[in-house]
C-alpha positions in Angstrom: 84.4 -126.2 130.4 84.5 -122.5 131.1 81.9 -121.8 128.4 79.5 -124.4 129.8 79.8 -122.8 133.3 79.0 -119.4 131.8 76.0 -120.9 130.0 74.7 -122.5 133.2 75.1 -119.2 135.1 73.2 -117.3 132.3 70.4 -119.9 132.4 70.2 -119.8 136.2 69.9 -115.9 136.1 67.2 -116.1 133.4 65.3 -118.7 135.5 65.5 -116.5 138.6 64.3 -113.5 136.7 61.4 -115.5 135.3 60.4 -116.8 138.7 60.4 -113.2 140.1 57.9 -112.2 137.4 55.6 -114.9 138.6 56.1 -114.4 142.3 56.2 -110.6 142.7 52.6 -109.0 142.5 52.1 -106.8 139.5 55.2 -108.0 137.6 55.0 -109.4 134.2 51.4 -108.4 133.6 49.7 -105.1 133.5 47.4 -104.1 136.4 44.6 -101.7 136.2 45.6 -98.1 135.5 47.0 -95.5 138.0 49.7 -92.6 138.7 51.8 -90.6 141.4 53.8 -87.7 143.0 55.8 -86.3 145.8 54.7 -82.7 146.1 53.1 -82.7 149.5 50.0 -83.7 151.4 46.6 -82.2 150.7 43.8 -81.6 153.2 42.8 -85.2 153.1 46.4 -86.3 153.9 47.2 -87.5 150.4 50.4 -86.7 148.7 49.1 -85.3 145.4 51.0 -82.3 144.1 52.9 -82.9 140.9 56.6 -83.5 141.5 59.8 -84.3 139.6 60.6 -88.0 139.5 64.2 -87.6 138.5 65.4 -90.4 140.7 66.4 -93.9 139.5 64.9 -97.1 141.1 65.9 -98.3 144.5 64.1 -99.4 147.6 65.3 -98.3 151.1 68.4 -96.7 149.6 69.7 -99.7 147.7 69.5 -101.1 144.2 66.4 -103.1 143.3 65.6 -105.5 140.5 63.2 -103.6 138.2 61.2 -106.0 135.9 58.8 -103.5 134.4 59.5 -102.1 131.0 60.6 -98.5 130.8 61.0 -96.1 127.9 60.2 -92.6 126.6 56.5 -93.1 127.1 56.7 -94.6 130.6 56.7 -92.6 133.8 58.4 -94.2 136.8 57.1 -93.6 140.3 59.9 -95.3 142.3 59.3 -96.3 145.8 62.5 -94.5 146.8 61.0 -91.2 145.6 57.3 -92.0 146.3 57.3 -94.3 149.4 53.6 -93.5 150.0 52.8 -95.7 147.0 53.9 -98.8 149.0 50.8 -98.3 151.3 47.2 -99.1 150.5 45.6 -95.7 149.9 48.9 -94.1 148.8 48.8 -91.8 145.8 51.1 -89.5 143.8 51.0 -87.0 141.0 53.7 -86.3 138.4 54.2 -84.5 135.1 54.8 -86.8 132.1 57.0 -85.3 129.4 55.4 -85.6 126.0 52.0 -86.6 127.4 48.8 -84.6 126.7 45.5 -85.8 128.1 42.6 -85.9 125.6 40.3 -83.6 127.6 42.5 -80.8 128.8 45.9 -81.1 127.2 47.5 -81.5 130.7 50.6 -83.6 131.2 49.8 -84.6 134.8 49.3 -88.3 135.8 47.9 -89.6 139.1 48.6 -93.0 140.5 47.0 -94.7 143.5 47.0 -98.1 145.3 43.3 -98.5 146.2 43.7 -102.1 147.4 46.7 -104.2 148.3 48.8 -104.8 145.2 46.4 -103.1 142.8 47.7 -99.8 141.2 45.6 -97.5 139.0 46.8 -94.5 136.9 44.8 -91.8 135.1 45.2 -88.5 133.5 44.8 -86.1 136.4 42.9 -83.4 134.4 39.2 -83.3 135.3 37.2 -83.4 132.0 34.9 -80.6 133.4 37.2 -77.6 133.9 40.7 -79.2 133.8 41.4 -78.9 137.5 43.8 -81.5 138.8 42.1 -84.4 140.6 43.4 -86.1 143.7 42.9 -89.5 145.2 40.8 -89.6 148.4 41.9 -92.7 150.2 39.1 -92.4 152.8 36.4 -92.6 150.1 38.5 -94.8 147.6 37.8 -92.3 144.8 39.3 -89.5 142.8 38.0 -86.0 143.6 38.1 -82.8 141.6 38.6 -79.9 144.1 37.1 -77.3 141.8 33.5 -78.4 141.3 33.3 -81.7 143.2 33.3 -84.2 140.4 34.1 -87.7 141.6 35.6 -90.8 139.8 35.8 -94.4 140.9 39.0 -96.5 140.7 38.1 -97.4 137.1 38.1 -93.7 136.2 34.3 -93.5 135.6 32.3 -90.5 136.7 30.4 -91.2 139.9 29.3 -87.6 140.5 29.1 -84.6 138.1 29.5 -82.1 136.7 32.3 -83.9 134.7 30.8 -85.0 131.4 33.0 -88.1 131.1 35.6 -90.1 133.0 39.4 -89.9 133.4 41.7 -91.4 130.8 42.9 -94.7 132.1 46.6 -95.5 131.6 48.5 -98.8 131.7 50.4 -99.7 134.9 53.1 -102.2 135.9 54.5 -102.5 139.4 57.6 -104.3 140.7 59.8 -104.2 143.8 61.2 -100.8 142.6 58.0 -98.9 142.0 55.1 -98.2 139.7 55.5 -97.6 136.0 52.8 -95.9 134.0 52.7 -96.1 130.2 51.0 -93.3 128.3 50.1 -92.7 124.6 
């Protein structure tokens, strides 16, 4: 009978995990692209300087139940380290080891939450002169501080001189944070 009890417990755990994937926004499916940081606020009040995301998951100081895939080509923006990402308009930048964007060769990724529950992530290198873009929550767009290029939340150029858009990256979000997969 002990073996059956253990089987039931395993089945119950699997069922609860499956239900969480369906109930928690952003889990189990990939959202639009996006990325993040913890370096400090810019003039617009956005936290956008690249930082080191060495911390493991956790929300409010405790363990959390991460459901998004992780790996060597995934950058984790945990809510414990990047609490600004919990809020609409929050954004962050971070360096992604082994990543090199196609326009500039930079390893910086930017993540933002432009609307409730929707996260986007992009290469942070502006294709014009390789300056690091930041998310402007007031205008719901990404802005290059060097020459004024702007990009919408799909990464498309909305104002030059950038010749093309930002590289879009895959995103998954769960109760622990936002996870960005890169090539």
